[in-house]
Structures are given as structure tokens and as C-alpha cells.
TIFI-740775 format. One record per atom (N, C-alpha, C, CB): x, z, y. Coordinates in Angstrom, 2 decimals. Each point is the difference from the previous one (the first is absolute). Glycine has a CB too. Layout:
X X; Z Z; Y Y
...
//
This chain:
X -205.71; Z -148.82; Y 174.10
X -0.27; Z 1.35; Y 0.49
X 0.97; Z 0.92; Y -0.72
X -2.48; Z -0.48; Y 0.49
X 2.83; Z 1.53; Y 0.09
X 1.03; Z 0.92; Y -0.56
X -0.62; Z 1.31; Y -0.08
X 1.92; Z -1.24; Y 0.92
X -1.32; Z 2.13; Y -1.79
X -0.34; Z 1.40; Y -0.17
X 1.17; Z 0.76; Y -0.14
X -2.03; Z -0.51; Y -1.00
X 2.45; Z 1.29; Y 1.92
X 1.18; Z 0.84; Y 0.03
X -0.20; Z 0.98; Y -1.21
X 0.36; Z -0.20; Y 2.65
X -1.47; Z 0.80; Y -2.82
X -0.11; Z 1.08; Y -1.15
X 0.10; Z -0.68; Y -1.30
X -1.51; Z 1.51; Y 1.32
X 1.02; Z -2.65; Y -1.39
X 0.17; Z -0.72; Y -1.30
X 1.52; Z -0.34; Y -0.30
X -2.37; Z -1.00; Y 0.34
X 2.98; Z 0.47; Y 0.68
X 1.36; Z -0.25; Y -0.19
X 0.81; Z 1.16; Y -0.38
X -0.29; Z -1.72; Y 1.53
X 0.00; Z 2.84; Y -0.87
X 0.71; Z 1.20; Y -0.30
X -0.16; Z 0.39; Y -1.43
X -0.28; Z 0.71; Y 2.30
X -1.03; Z -0.72; Y -2.80
X -0.34; Z 0.41; Y -1.42
X 0.54; Z -0.88; Y -0.96
X -1.97; Z 0.95; Y 0.73
X 2.04; Z -2.42; Y -0.33
X 0.49; Z -0.86; Y -1.06
X 1.56; Z -0.25; Y 0.10
X -2.34; Z -1.10; Y -0.06
X 2.99; Z 1.52; Y 1.23
X 1.41; Z -0.14; Y 0.12
X 0.43; Z -1.45; Y 0.21
X 0.23; Z 2.02; Y -1.41
X -1.16; Z -2.75; Y 1.90
X 0.31; Z -1.49; Y 0.39
X -0.82; Z -0.37; Y 1.12
X 0.55; Z -0.66; Y -2.27
X -0.19; Z -0.50; Y 2.99
X -0.78; Z -0.50; Y 1.20
X -1.03; Z -0.89; Y -0.58
X 1.94; Z 0.11; Y 1.67
X -3.22; Z 0.20; Y -1.33
X -1.07; Z -0.76; Y -0.58
X -0.86; Z -0.71; Y 1.18
X -0.04; Z 1.68; Y -2.10
X -0.62; Z -2.76; Y 1.65
X -0.88; Z -0.77; Y 0.88
X -1.29; Z -0.16; Y -0.73
X 1.89; Z -1.22; Y 1.13
X -2.96; Z 1.44; Y -0.33
X -1.32; Z -0.16; Y -0.74
X -0.84; Z -1.12; Y 0.75
X -0.02; Z 2.57; Y -0.80
X -0.43; Z -3.50; Y -0.08
X -0.91; Z -1.05; Y 0.46
X -1.43; Z 0.39; Y -0.18
X 1.70; Z -1.68; Y -0.55
X -2.23; Z 2.07; Y 1.53
X -1.44; Z 0.53; Y -0.03
X -0.93; Z -1.18; Y -0.05
X 0.59; Z 2.09; Y 1.32
X -1.18; Z -2.32; Y -2.42
X -1.07; Z -1.21; Y -0.13
X -1.20; Z 0.32; Y 1.01
X 0.54; Z -0.46; Y -2.67
X -0.95; Z 1.72; Y 2.74
X -1.05; Z 0.32; Y 0.79
X 0.05; Z -0.32; Y 1.52
X -0.25; Z 1.63; Y -1.72
X 1.52; Z -1.89; Y 2.18
X 0.31; Z -0.42; Y 1.39
X 0.12; Z -1.52; Y 0.18
X 1.16; Z 2.18; Y 0.27
X -1.16; Z -2.84; Y -1.33
X 0.22; Z -1.55; Y 0.00
X -1.30; Z -0.60; Y 0.27
X 1.89; Z 0.01; Y -1.66
X -1.96; Z -1.27; Y 2.16
X -1.18; Z -0.70; Y 0.20
X -0.69; Z -0.13; Y -1.23
X 0.92; Z -1.14; Y 1.81
X -2.12; Z 1.36; Y -1.95
X -0.74; Z -0.11; Y -1.31
X 0.29; Z 1.19; Y -0.82
X 0.10; Z -2.47; Y 0.01
X 0.44; Z 3.50; Y 0.42
X 0.35; Z 1.14; Y -0.72
X 0.72; Z -0.29; Y -1.21
X -1.83; Z 1.05; Y 0.92
X 2.85; Z -2.02; Y -0.87
X 0.74; Z -0.40; Y -1.20
X -0.61; Z -0.90; Y -0.97
X 0.95; Z 2.00; Y 0.28
X -2.00; Z -2.62; Y 0.08
X -0.70; Z -0.91; Y -0.88
X 0.49; Z -1.44; Y -0.10
X -1.83; Z 1.40; Y 0.50
X 3.09; Z -1.46; Y -1.14
X 0.33; Z -1.30; Y -0.28
X -0.06; Z -0.96; Y 1.19
X -0.77; Z 0.53; Y -2.22
X 0.96; Z -0.10; Y 3.38
X -0.32; Z -0.88; Y 1.27
X 0.96; Z -1.05; Y 0.10
X -0.93; Z 1.84; Y 1.25
X 2.21; Z -1.70; Y -1.52
X 1.08; Z -1.01; Y 0.18
X -0.40; Z -1.32; Y -0.84
X 1.86; Z 1.95; Y 0.33
X -2.08; Z -1.78; Y -1.50
X -0.26; Z -1.24; Y -0.78
X -1.39; Z -0.69; Y 0.39
X 1.39; Z 1.06; Y -1.94
X -2.38; Z -0.30; Y 2.27
X -1.14; Z -0.61; Y 0.39
X 0.04; Z -0.66; Y 1.30
X -1.02; Z 1.53; Y -1.33
X 1.79; Z -0.86; Y 2.22
X 0.18; Z -0.62; Y 1.46
X 0.88; Z -1.26; Y -0.14
X -0.13; Z 2.34; Y 1.22
X 1.24; Z -2.22; Y -2.05
X 0.80; Z -1.26; Y -0.26
X -0.83; Z -1.19; Y -0.44
X 1.87; Z 1.45; Y -0.63
X -2.66; Z -1.10; Y -0.39
X -0.79; Z -1.11; Y -0.59
X -0.96; Z -0.63; Y 1.08
X 0.12; Z 1.18; Y -2.33
X -0.92; Z -0.34; Y 2.85
X -0.98; Z -0.49; Y 1.01
X 0.54; Z -0.66; Y 1.26
X -1.37; Z 1.77; Y -0.84
X 2.43; Z -1.22; Y 1.34
X 0.58; Z -0.75; Y 1.06
X 0.72; Z -1.26; Y -0.32
X 0.12; Z 2.08; Y 0.98
X 0.10; Z -2.32; Y -2.22
X 0.59; Z -1.23; Y -0.46
X -1.04; Z -0.98; Y -0.26
X 1.87; Z 1.18; Y -0.95
X -3.16; Z -0.98; Y 0.96
X -1.05; Z -1.02; Y -0.06
X -0.20; Z -0.76; Y 1.32
X -1.09; Z 1.41; Y -1.72
X 1.03; Z -2.71; Y 1.63
X -0.07; Z -0.81; Y 1.16
X -1.25; Z 0.36; Y 0.89
X 1.22; Z -1.82; Y -1.32
X -1.24; Z 1.83; Y 2.56
X -1.10; Z 0.39; Y 0.85
X -1.35; Z -0.59; Y -0.31
X 1.68; Z 0.27; Y 1.63
X -1.57; Z -1.64; Y -1.98
X -1.14; Z -0.60; Y -0.18
X -0.68; Z 0.40; Y -1.38
X 0.92; Z -1.80; Y 1.51
X -0.13; Z 2.17; Y -2.47
X -0.62; Z 0.53; Y -1.13
X -0.30; Z 1.48; Y 0.01
X 1.09; Z -1.77; Y -1.10
X -0.48; Z 2.51; Y 1.98
X -0.16; Z 1.52; Y 0.13
X -1.48; Z 0.20; Y 0.64
X 2.73; Z 0.51; Y 0.38
X -3.31; Z -1.53; Y 0.27
X -1.27; Z 0.21; Y 0.62
X -1.06; Z 0.08; Y -0.98
X 0.76; Z -1.12; Y 1.93
X -0.43; Z 0.81; Y -3.23
X -1.10; Z 0.06; Y -1.07
X -0.02; Z 1.49; Y -0.57
X 0.33; Z -2.62; Y -0.68
X 0.59; Z 3.48; Y 1.02
X 0.08; Z 1.21; Y -0.40
X 0.89; Z 0.19; Y -1.23
X -2.14; Z 0.25; Y 1.05
X 2.26; Z 0.85; Y -1.68
X 0.86; Z 0.36; Y -1.13
X -0.98; Z 0.77; Y -1.04
X 2.28; Z 0.19; Y 1.56
X -1.94; Z -0.29; Y -2.85
X -0.68; Z 0.78; Y -0.99
X 1.10; Z 0.71; Y -0.87
X -2.06; Z -1.64; Y 0.00
X 1.80; Z 2.86; Y -0.34
X 0.75; Z 0.82; Y -0.74
X -0.84; Z 0.72; Y -1.11
X 1.50; Z 0.22; Y 2.01
X -0.89; Z -0.15; Y -3.25
X -0.64; Z 0.80; Y -1.02
X 0.87; Z 1.17; Y -0.25
X -1.12; Z -1.96; Y -1.05
X 0.70; Z 3.18; Y 1.22
X 0.63; Z 1.23; Y -0.11
X -0.80; Z 1.22; Y 0.10
X 1.75; Z -1.15; Y 0.81
X -1.49; Z 2.11; Y -1.61
X -0.74; Z 1.38; Y 0.18
X 0.90; Z 0.92; Y 0.64
X -1.39; Z -0.26; Y -2.01
X 2.48; Z -0.14; Y 2.33
X 1.04; Z 0.99; Y 0.63
X 0.63; Z -0.34; Y 1.27
X 0.48; Z 0.55; Y -2.16
X 0.72; Z -0.15; Y 2.29
X 0.72; Z -0.13; Y 1.29
X 0.04; Z -1.40; Y 0.57
X 1.36; Z 1.87; Y -0.72
X -1.26; Z -2.85; Y -0.18
X 0.15; Z -1.45; Y 0.57
X -1.19; Z -0.48; Y 0.63
X 1.55; Z -0.54; Y -1.70
X -2.74; Z 0.99; Y 1.38
X -1.25; Z -0.31; Y 0.78
X 0.12; Z 0.48; Y 1.47
X -1.37; Z 0.21; Y -2.15
X 1.80; Z 1.11; Y 2.27
X 0.27; Z 0.54; Y 1.36
X 0.97; Z -0.71; Y 0.75
X -0.54; Z 2.05; Y -0.80
X 1.63; Z -2.53; Y 0.27
X 1.08; Z -0.72; Y 0.67
X -0.59; Z -1.46; Y 0.37
X 1.93; Z 1.39; Y -1.36
X -2.56; Z -2.04; Y 0.54
X -0.59; Z -1.22; Y 0.28
X -0.97; Z 0.11; Y 1.23
X 0.27; Z -0.61; Y -2.45
X -1.19; Z 1.57; Y 2.41
X -1.08; Z 0.22; Y 1.15
X 0.90; Z 0.17; Y 1.34
X -1.94; Z 1.32; Y -1.64
X 2.94; Z -0.54; Y 1.61
X 0.70; Z 0.29; Y 1.21
X 0.75; Z -1.16; Y 0.44
X 0.12; Z 2.30; Y -0.59
X 0.54; Z -2.97; Y -0.21
X 0.82; Z -1.12; Y 0.36
X -0.90; Z -1.23; Y 0.59
X 1.73; Z 0.79; Y -1.86
X -3.00; Z -0.80; Y 1.12
X -0.93; Z -1.12; Y 0.51
X -0.45; Z 0.34; Y 1.39
X -0.83; Z -0.55; Y -2.33
X 0.58; Z 1.88; Y 2.60
X -0.34; Z 0.39; Y 1.41
X 0.92; Z -0.38; Y 0.99
X -1.08; Z 1.76; Y -0.86
X 2.43; Z -1.47; Y 0.52
X 1.18; Z -0.31; Y 0.76
X 0.03; Z -1.46; Y 0.30
X 1.21; Z 1.88; Y -1.04
X -1.62; Z -2.78; Y 0.02
X 0.25; Z -1.43; Y 0.14
X -1.32; Z -0.57; Y 0.61
X 1.72; Z -0.12; Y -2.04
X -2.70; Z 0.88; Y 2.35
X -1.27; Z -0.49; Y 0.61
X -0.79; Z -0.88; Y -0.92
X 1.07; Z 0.12; Y 2.19
X -1.11; Z 0.37; Y -3.48
X -0.82; Z -0.66; Y -0.86
X -0.80; Z 0.98; Y -0.89
X 1.59; Z -1.92; Y 0.11
X -2.64; Z 1.47; Y -1.02
X -0.68; Z 0.79; Y -0.78
X 0.54; Z 0.21; Y -1.40
X -1.78; Z -0.67; Y 1.37
X 1.66; Z 1.74; Y -1.88
X 0.51; Z 0.22; Y -1.35
X -1.37; Z 0.52; Y -0.83
X 2.71; Z 0.65; Y 0.85
X -2.84; Z -1.42; Y -1.95
X -1.06; Z 0.33; Y -1.01
X 0.75; Z 0.81; Y -1.11
X -1.49; Z -2.18; Y 0.49
X 1.12; Z 3.36; Y -0.71
X 0.65; Z 0.82; Y -1.12
X -0.93; Z 0.16; Y -1.14
X 1.36; Z 1.26; Y 1.64
X -0.90; Z -1.80; Y -2.69
X -0.67; Z 0.04; Y -1.27
X 0.46; Z 1.07; Y -0.88
X -0.33; Z -2.32; Y 0.20
X -0.62; Z 3.33; Y -0.57
X 0.45; Z 1.20; Y -0.72
X -0.78; Z 0.21; Y -1.12
X 0.77; Z 0.97; Y 1.91
X -0.17; Z -0.44; Y -3.03
X -0.88; Z 0.33; Y -1.21
X -1.11; Z 0.96; Y 0.32
X 1.95; Z -0.34; Y -1.46
X -3.15; Z 0.16; Y 0.70
X -1.06; Z 0.87; Y 0.26
X 0.32; Z 1.42; Y -0.20
X -1.42; Z -1.77; Y -0.58
X 2.38; Z 2.06; Y -0.33
X 0.32; Z 1.38; Y -0.32
X 1.22; Z 0.48; Y 0.89
X -0.89; Z -0.34; Y -2.46
X 1.11; Z -0.36; Y 3.42
X 1.11; Z 0.52; Y 0.94
X -0.44; Z 1.42; Y 0.60
X 0.71; Z -2.51; Y 0.66
X 0.23; Z 3.42; Y -0.47
X -0.53; Z 1.26; Y 0.50
X -0.44; Z -0.16; Y 1.53
X 1.55; Z 1.29; Y -1.70
X -2.56; Z -0.52; Y 1.97
X -0.61; Z 0.00; Y 1.37
X 1.05; Z 0.14; Y 1.04
X -2.07; Z 0.98; Y -0.87
X 3.05; Z -0.07; Y 0.68
X 0.95; Z 0.27; Y 1.03
X 1.02; Z -1.21; Y 0.16
X -0.28; Z 2.53; Y -0.49
X 0.33; Z -3.34; Y -0.38
X 0.72; Z -1.26; Y 0.18
X -0.76; Z -1.11; Y 0.78
X 1.11; Z 0.58; Y -2.12
X -2.43; Z -0.53; Y 1.81
X -0.79; Z -1.06; Y 0.68
X -0.41; Z 0.29; Y 1.52
X -0.87; Z -0.52; Y -2.34
X 0.64; Z 1.70; Y 2.63
X -0.56; Z 0.15; Y 1.40
X 1.03; Z -0.22; Y 1.04
X -1.64; Z 1.61; Y -0.83
X 2.98; Z -1.30; Y 0.75
X 0.76; Z -0.30; Y 1.14
X 0.24; Z -1.49; Y 0.13
X 1.05; Z 2.23; Y -0.17
X -1.09; Z -2.97; Y -0.91
X 0.16; Z -1.41; Y 0.17
X -1.15; Z -0.80; Y 0.72
X 1.36; Z 0.26; Y -2.03
X -2.52; Z 0.35; Y 1.90
X -1.20; Z -0.55; Y 0.82
X 0.25; Z 0.05; Y 1.56
X -1.59; Z 0.81; Y -1.89
X 2.29; Z 0.20; Y 2.29
X 0.23; Z 0.09; Y 1.44
X 1.08; Z -1.06; Y 0.51
X -0.63; Z 2.51; Y -0.17
X 1.51; Z -2.94; Y -0.71
X 0.99; Z -0.87; Y 0.51
X -0.24; Z -1.50; Y -0.47
X 1.61; Z 2.03; Y 0.02
X -2.51; Z -2.28; Y -0.99
X -0.30; Z -1.29; Y -0.52
X -1.45; Z -0.14; Y -0.40
X 2.32; Z -0.16; Y -0.73
X -2.73; Z -0.81; Y 0.16
X -1.36; Z -0.25; Y -0.44
X -0.15; Z 0.23; Y -1.49
X -0.27; Z -1.62; Y 1.84
X -0.26; Z 2.81; Y -2.19
X -0.10; Z 0.32; Y -1.58
X -0.81; Z -0.82; Y -0.71
X 0.31; Z 2.15; Y 0.40
X 0.07; Z -2.48; Y -1.74
X -0.87; Z -0.78; Y -0.79
X -0.38; Z 0.91; Y -1.14
X 1.02; Z -2.25; Y 0.67
//
């Protein structure tokens, strides 16, 4: 994404990578997708498990949906509620 006013103020041509517009809103989706799609189909049917209280959990949940498998997300008991709720919509929270 570009911003003419930012370019003018900075005196250089700039490009912005807006994480909010990316799949998973920038939540490490590439690494999670590459790994999940590398799992053989016969093993993928068992689902995937991730331990994370952060962005990785969201990425695993989204990638699992894309791959047609379930994701079990293990999160610490003290994980912030704001981190836990969105993951429940994309995966199976634990």
C-alpha cells in the first residue's frame, strides 16, 4: 500500500505492508500454513496441536481450517482473554 502524503513528508517513496489486511491479520500464517500443508494427508486427518498464547495459535487455527483438519490450541491459563476468544472461532480451544 502506498501513501502519497507520507512519501512527501519523508522525501522518499515508501510501501506499507498492512498486516491487518493479510489472511489471519498477520498472524504468522505463512509458517503455519507451510507446515500444516507439508503433513501427509493420511496423518493430517488426525488434526494438529499447537501451544501458544499469541499469534501462532491464530495462524495454526486458520491454516488448519484451510487444510480441512481440526486444530487443538493449548494456551496457558493466564493467557489474556483477548488472545483466547478469537482462536475459539477458528479452532478448538483447550
